[in-house]
C-alpha positions as CSV (number, residue, x, y, z in Angstrom):
1,M,-24.2,35.6,5.9
2,A,-22.9,36.5,9.3
3,R,-23.3,33.8,11.9
4,V,-23.1,34.0,15.7
5,R,-23.1,30.6,17.3
6,R,-22.7,31.8,20.9
7,A,-26.2,33.4,21.3
8,A,-27.9,30.3,19.9
9,A,-25.7,27.9,22.0
10,L,-26.6,29.8,25.2
11,A,-30.2,29.7,24.5
12,L,-30.1,26.0,23.8
13,A,-28.1,25.3,26.9
14,G,-30.6,27.1,29.0
15,A,-33.4,25.2,27.5
16,I,-31.8,21.8,28.0
17,A,-30.8,22.6,31.5
18,A,-34.4,23.4,32.4
19,A,-35.8,20.3,30.7
20,P,-35.3,16.5,30.8
21,V,-32.8,14.9,28.4
22,V,-33.9,14.5,24.9
23,A,-32.6,12.7,25.5
24,C,-12.6,20.3,-1.7
25,A,-10.2,19.2,1.2
26,A,-10.1,21.9,3.9
27,A,-7.4,22.6,6.3
28,E,-8.0,21.3,9.8
29,S,-9.3,24.1,12.0
30,S,-9.5,24.5,15.7
31,S,-11.8,27.5,15.6
32,P,-15.3,27.1,17.3
33,P,-18.3,26.3,15.0
34,S,-20.5,29.1,13.8
35,K,-24.1,28.7,12.9
36,S,-27.0,30.9,11.8
37,A,-27.5,33.9,13.9
38,D,-31.3,33.7,13.9
39,A,-31.5,30.0,14.7
40,S,-33.3,30.2,18.1
41,A,-33.6,27.1,20.3
42,A,-36.8,25.9,21.9
43,Q,-37.1,23.8,25.0
44,P,-36.7,20.1,23.9
45,G,-40.0,18.3,24.0
46,E,-42.1,21.4,23.7
47,A,-43.4,23.4,20.8
48,A,-40.9,25.9,19.4
49,S,-41.5,29.2,21.1
50,G,-43.7,31.6,19.3
51,Q,-45.3,31.3,15.9
52,P,-42.8,32.3,13.2
53,D,-44.1,34.6,10.5
54,T,-44.2,32.5,7.4
55,A,-43.8,35.6,5.3
56,K,-40.3,36.0,6.9
57,R,-39.4,32.3,6.6
58,R,-36.3,31.6,4.6
59,P,-34.6,28.3,3.5
60,F,-32.2,26.7,5.9
61,T,-29.5,24.0,5.5
62,I,-29.0,20.9,7.6
63,S,-26.0,18.6,7.2
64,F,-25.9,14.9,8.2
65,G,-22.9,12.7,8.8
66,G,-23.1,8.9,9.4
67,D,-22.0,6.7,12.2
68,V,-19.6,8.1,14.8
69,H,-17.7,6.4,17.6
70,F,-14.3,6.9,19.3
71,E,-13.0,3.4,19.5
72,G,-9.4,2.2,18.9
73,A,-7.0,4.9,17.6
74,L,-9.9,7.4,17.5
75,R,-9.9,7.5,21.3
76,N,-6.5,9.3,21.2
77,R,-8.1,12.1,19.1
78,L,-10.3,13.0,22.1
79,A,-7.1,14.3,23.8
80,N,-7.8,17.4,21.7
81,P,-11.5,17.6,21.2
82,R,-11.3,20.8,19.2
83,T,-9.8,19.0,16.3
84,A,-11.0,15.5,16.9
85,L,-13.1,15.2,13.7
86,G,-10.5,16.7,11.5
87,P,-11.0,18.7,8.3
88,I,-14.6,17.5,7.7
89,S,-15.5,20.0,10.5
90,S,-15.2,22.9,8.0
91,V,-18.1,21.3,6.0
92,L,-20.2,20.6,9.1
93,R,-19.9,24.1,10.4
94,R,-21.3,25.7,7.2
95,A,-24.8,24.4,7.7
96,D,-27.5,26.0,9.9
97,L,-27.9,22.6,11.7
98,T,-25.7,19.5,11.7
99,M,-26.5,16.0,12.9
100,V,-24.7,12.7,13.3
101,N,-25.5,9.2,14.6
102,L,-23.5,8.7,17.9
103,E,-23.0,5.0,17.8
104,T,-21.6,4.4,21.3
105,A,-22.5,4.5,24.9
106,I,-21.0,7.5,26.8
107,T,-19.7,5.8,29.8
108,Q,-16.4,4.7,31.5
109,G,-18.2,2.1,33.6
110,G,-20.8,-0.6,33.3
111,T,-20.6,-4.1,32.0
112,P,-20.4,-5.0,28.2
113,A,-23.7,-6.3,26.9
114,P,-23.4,-10.1,27.3
115,G,-22.8,-12.0,24.1
116,K,-22.2,-8.9,21.9
117,Q,-19.1,-9.2,19.6
118,Y,-18.6,-5.5,19.4
119,T,-19.3,-3.1,22.2
120,F,-18.5,0.6,22.0
121,R,-18.1,3.3,24.6
122,A,-16.5,6.7,24.8
123,P,-15.8,9.3,27.5
124,P,-18.0,12.4,27.9
125,T,-15.3,14.4,25.9
126,A,-17.0,12.9,22.9
127,F,-19.7,15.7,23.2
128,A,-17.0,18.4,23.3
129,A,-15.5,16.9,20.1
130,L,-18.9,17.0,18.4
131,K,-19.6,20.5,19.5
132,A,-16.2,21.8,18.3
133,A,-16.8,20.2,14.9
134,G,-20.1,22.1,14.5
135,V,-22.5,19.2,15.3
136,D,-25.7,20.5,16.9
137,V,-27.6,17.3,17.7
138,A,-27.0,13.5,17.7
139,S,-29.0,10.4,17.9
140,M,-28.1,7.6,20.2
141,A,-31.0,5.4,19.1
142,N,-28.9,2.6,17.6
143,N,-27.7,-1.0,18.4
144,H,-24.7,0.3,20.4
145,G,-26.4,3.1,22.4
146,M,-26.8,0.8,25.4
147,D,-23.7,-1.4,24.9
148,Y,-22.9,-1.1,28.6
149,M,-26.4,-1.8,29.7
150,Q,-28.3,0.1,32.4
151,V,-25.2,1.5,34.1
152,G,-24.0,2.7,30.8
153,L,-27.5,4.3,30.1
154,R,-27.4,6.1,33.4
155,D,-23.9,7.4,32.7
156,S,-24.9,8.4,29.1
157,L,-27.9,10.4,30.3
158,A,-25.8,12.1,33.0
159,A,-23.1,13.0,30.4
160,I,-25.8,14.4,28.1
161,R,-27.1,16.6,30.9
162,S,-23.7,17.7,32.0
163,A,-22.6,18.6,28.4
164,R,-25.9,20.2,27.6
165,F,-25.7,18.6,24.3
166,P,-28.9,17.7,22.4
167,V,-29.4,14.0,21.9
168,V,-32.5,12.2,20.6
169,G,-33.6,8.6,20.7
170,I,-32.6,7.9,24.3
171,G,-34.1,8.8,27.6
172,K,-35.1,7.9,31.1
173,N,-38.5,6.8,29.7
174,A,-40.3,6.5,26.4
175,A,-41.6,10.1,26.6
176,E,-38.0,11.3,26.6
177,A,-36.7,8.8,24.1
178,Y,-39.3,9.7,21.5
179,R,-39.2,13.4,22.2
180,P,-38.0,15.5,19.3
181,F,-35.2,18.1,19.4
182,R,-36.8,21.4,18.4
183,K,-35.2,24.5,17.0
184,V,-36.4,27.5,15.0
185,V,-34.1,28.1,12.1
186,N,-34.6,31.0,9.7
187,G,-38.3,31.1,10.8
188,N,-38.8,27.3,10.3
189,R,-39.9,25.3,13.3
190,V,-37.8,22.2,13.0
191,A,-38.4,18.9,14.9
192,I,-36.0,16.0,14.8
193,I,-37.0,12.5,16.1
194,G,-34.5,9.6,16.6
195,A,-35.3,5.9,16.6
196,T,-33.7,2.5,15.8
197,Q,-35.1,-0.2,13.7
198,V,-32.0,-2.4,14.5
199,L,-31.7,-4.1,17.9
200,D,-30.2,-7.4,18.7
201,S,-33.0,-9.8,19.4
202,Q,-31.9,-10.6,23.0
203,F,-31.8,-6.9,23.9
204,I,-35.1,-5.6,22.3
205,Q,-37.0,-5.8,25.6
206,A,-34.2,-4.6,27.8
207,W,-33.1,-1.7,25.7
208,T,-36.5,-0.3,24.5
209,A,-37.7,2.6,26.6
210,T,-41.1,2.3,28.2
211,A,-43.4,4.5,30.3
212,T,-41.5,3.4,33.4
213,K,-38.1,2.3,32.1
214,G,-35.2,4.1,30.4
215,G,-33.8,3.1,27.1
216,L,-33.9,3.8,23.4
217,A,-36.7,4.8,21.0
218,S,-37.5,1.7,19.0
219,A,-38.8,1.9,15.4
220,K,-39.9,-1.7,15.9
221,D,-42.8,-0.2,17.7
222,E,-44.1,1.5,14.6
223,A,-47.3,2.8,16.2
224,R,-45.3,4.6,18.9
225,L,-42.9,6.2,16.3
226,I,-45.8,7.2,14.0
227,Q,-47.5,8.8,17.0
228,A,-44.4,10.8,17.7
229,V,-44.2,12.0,14.1
230,R,-47.9,13.0,14.0
231,Q,-47.5,14.9,17.2
232,A,-44.4,16.7,15.9
233,R,-46.3,17.5,12.6
234,R,-48.9,19.5,14.5
235,T,-46.5,22.1,15.8
236,S,-43.6,22.0,13.3
237,D,-42.9,23.3,9.8
238,T,-40.2,20.7,9.1
239,V,-40.3,17.1,10.6
240,I,-37.1,15.0,10.3
241,V,-36.9,11.4,11.4
242,H,-33.4,10.0,12.0
243,L,-33.3,6.2,11.9
244,H,-30.9,3.4,12.5
245,W,-31.9,0.9,9.9
246,G,-30.8,-1.3,7.1
247,T,-28.8,-4.5,6.7
248,E,-25.0,-4.5,7.2
249,L,-23.1,-4.3,3.9
250,Q,-26.2,-4.6,1.8
251,K,-26.3,-1.9,-0.9
252,C,-30.0,-1.7,-1.3
253,P,-32.6,-1.0,1.4
254,N,-34.2,-4.0,3.0
255,Q,-37.9,-4.7,3.2
256,A,-38.3,-3.3,6.7
257,Q,-36.9,0.1,5.4
258,L,-39.0,0.0,2.3
259,S,-42.1,-0.6,4.4
260,L,-41.5,2.0,7.1
261,A,-40.5,5.0,5.0
262,P,-43.9,5.4,3.3
263,K,-45.7,5.1,6.7
264,L,-43.6,7.8,8.2
265,I,-44.2,10.1,5.2
266,A,-47.9,9.5,5.5
267,A,-47.6,10.4,9.2
268,G,-46.0,13.7,8.3
269,A,-42.3,13.2,8.0
270,D,-40.6,15.5,5.5
271,V,-37.1,14.0,5.7
272,I,-36.0,10.5,6.7
273,V,-32.2,10.0,7.2
274,G,-30.3,7.1,8.7
275,G,-27.7,4.4,8.5
276,H,-26.4,1.2,10.0
277,A,-25.2,-0.8,7.0
278,H,-21.6,0.6,7.3
279,I,-21.8,1.4,3.6
280,L,-23.6,4.1,1.6
281,L,-27.1,3.6,0.4
282,G,-29.4,5.6,-1.9
283,S,-30.7,9.1,-1.2
284,G,-33.5,10.9,-3.0
285,Y,-37.2,11.7,-3.2
286,L,-40.1,9.4,-2.3
287,R,-43.6,10.7,-2.7
288,G,-42.3,14.3,-2.7
289,R,-40.4,13.8,0.6
290,Y,-36.6,13.1,1.0
291,V,-35.3,9.8,2.1
292,N,-31.7,8.6,2.8
293,Y,-31.4,4.9,3.4
294,G,-27.8,4.8,4.5
295,M,-25.2,7.4,5.5
296,G,-22.4,4.8,6.1
297,N,-19.6,5.2,8.5
298,F,-18.3,8.7,9.3
299,V,-15.9,8.8,12.3
300,F,-15.2,5.1,12.5
301,Y,-12.3,2.7,12.8
302,N,-13.5,0.6,9.9
303,S,-12.3,2.0,6.6
304,G,-12.2,-0.7,3.8
305,P,-12.9,0.0,0.1
306,Q,-16.6,0.2,0.7
307,T,-16.9,0.9,4.4
308,G,-14.4,3.8,4.1
309,A,-16.6,5.6,1.6
310,T,-18.4,8.4,3.4
311,G,-19.5,12.1,3.1
312,V,-21.8,14.8,4.3
313,L,-25.4,15.1,3.0
314,T,-26.6,18.7,3.1
315,L,-30.3,19.5,2.5
316,T,-31.7,23.0,1.8
317,I,-35.2,23.1,3.2
318,E,-38.0,25.6,3.5
319,G,-41.0,24.4,5.5
320,R,-42.0,21.0,4.2
321,K,-40.1,21.3,0.9
322,V,-36.6,20.0,0.4
323,L,-35.3,22.4,-2.3
324,K,-31.9,20.8,-2.9
325,D,-29.6,18.0,-1.8
326,R,-25.8,18.2,-1.9
327,W,-23.3,15.4,-1.3
328,T,-19.8,16.2,-0.2
329,P,-17.9,13.0,-0.7
330,A,-15.1,11.9,1.6
331,R,-13.0,8.9,2.5
332,I,-12.2,7.7,6.0
333,N,-8.4,7.9,6.6
334,G,-7.1,7.2,10.1
335,G,-10.7,7.0,11.4
336,I,-11.8,10.5,10.2
337,P,-13.4,11.6,7.0
338,I,-11.2,13.5,4.5
339,P,-13.1,15.4,1.8
340,L,-12.2,14.3,-1.7
341,T,-11.1,16.6,-4.5
342,G,-10.5,16.4,-8.2
343,A,-11.2,13.2,-10.1
344,A,-11.7,11.2,-6.9
345,R,-14.5,13.6,-5.9
346,T,-16.2,13.4,-9.2
347,Q,-16.1,9.6,-9.3
348,A,-17.4,9.3,-5.7
349,L,-20.3,11.7,-6.5
350,T,-21.3,9.8,-9.5
351,G,-21.3,6.6,-7.5
352,W,-23.4,8.1,-4.7
353,Q,-26.0,9.3,-7.2
354,S,-26.2,5.8,-8.8
355,L,-27.2,4.3,-5.4
356,R,-30.7,5.7,-5.6
357,G,-31.6,3.3,-8.4
358,C,-32.2,0.1,-6.4
359,A,-33.7,2.2,-3.6
360,G,-36.6,3.4,-5.7
361,L,-35.8,7.0,-5.1
362,R,-35.9,10.0,-7.5
363,A,-33.3,12.7,-8.2
364,T,-36.0,15.4,-8.0
365,P,-39.3,15.7,-6.2
């Protein structure tokens, strides 16, 4: 299928400029990403333009990668943003939509959050790197999104506006932070909401967006998140919730995850995807909807035996139905994901499929 990214990108850029912030191994390629030609963008925070003809609606694909930052040696890769994410970009570009968790503040100033052992930040060229790799939207609702406090938040929001890159889960107030990214793809009105269930206790109040204060969309305020899902459901064909959740290095979902997922499904979520644990967790069907409890690291300086296991999750969706899931296994090498081949790929795929057991998920709807 022929794809023309430029038209869709220009439409998206115009929408964002007019609206508040919403907030097998392949050879490395420097060519620009290409996406579905008929994936038309709607203004973030508003209903997708028009009422797509359901008779003309066709399945679309959306790919997800896990946690991304540009710390340590990865910072040097931003010197050439077009190839910063390496060969995994060829996988990301194939989907009609692609999303990652951007686990860093986008700032070169500010003060590190007091008492935090790890604080992440990256320059605005991080957005250029994501764009070049075929990423269409990112969430910054995570426990590193405000690592450089209010100055870092201000800089992050300014960088998002300047780059005209869609980001969810962060904003100048709660309305922006919980506002979904919206796009019509193959006749499907898609809405993506970002929120975090993980916040350091001392920063919950300071980092959570309110009606009058900037910050992150918090899944700890379940009522507010459920309200956002219900609102999106009314004007969308496909509702996706991207969450930062889980317990670090714990292979099975924690009680907070197991409690929240059914509530979001009841509110109208069709897909729930997220991460935080730095390792892979189970993916599969719950009550007829699709849930991923842990995408693991993706572009990340930590790459041990477990933390270096990664991949791309690609879902084929039509309306509210997830028709198929596909896992492209990879391993982090030098901070970037390298797709696996041969026996290593087969072994990794089998291991990924086995993770759904303790997560209480099914392989089919």
